[in-house]
N, C-alpha and C positions, 0 to 999 in steps of 0.2 A: 317322407323320403329324405334320407341323409345326403347332404351335398358333399362331393368329394373335392379335396384341395388339389388333386393332381392336375386338373385342367388349368387352374389358376397358376400353379407352379410352372407348367409348361409355357403358358403365356408370358409369365415373368421372365423365364429363361430367354424367350425370343426377344423380349424388350431389352434385356441386358446385352445380349449379343448384337442386337441392332445398334445399341449405343456404342458398343465397342467398335463395330464396323464404321460407324459415322465418325467417331473420334479418330480412328486410324486414317480414314480418308482425309479428314481435315489436316492432320499433321503431314501427311504425304503430299498434300497439295502444294506443289512448287518446290519442295526440297525434301531430300531423304534423311530423316532423323531416326536412325536405328534405335537409339536408346529410348526415345519418347514412345515410339511404336511398341517396343518391347514392354515398356512400363504399362501402357494402356491395355495391352493384351494380357499381361500378367495379372493386373488388377481385375480385369474381366473374368479371368479363370477363377481367381480367389473368391470374388463375390458370387460367382456361379456355384461353386462348390458349397460355400457357406450358407447362402440364402435359398438355393434351389435344391441341390442334391442332398444335403444333410437333412433338411426337413422331410424331403421325399423318402429318403432311406428310413428315417424314423417312422414315418407314416406306414410304409410297407412292413416294417418290423413289427409294429403294433398290430397291424391287420393280420399278419401271420400268427402272432401270439394269440390273438382273439379267436382265430379259427382253430388253433390247437386246443384252447380252453373249451370251445364249444363241443369239439369231438370228445374230449375227456368227460364232459358232463353227460353224454348220451349213454 
C-alpha cells in the first residue's frame, strides 16, 4: 500500500500556521508592532507556499499525469 504525502503536508501546514499565530500573539502581547506582525505573517505565507503547496501541486500534477498515462496504455 502506497503512503500518501498529502496528510503529512496538511499537518505541516497546520504546524506552520500555528507557529505563525503564536509568533503573532507574542509580538502583540503588550504593544502593537505592525511591521513585526506583518513580517511574521509574510514569512508564514512564503514558507507555506514553498514547503506545502508547491510540493502538493507537484504531487497532484504527477498523479494526474500518471492517470493520463494509464488510460493511454489501455
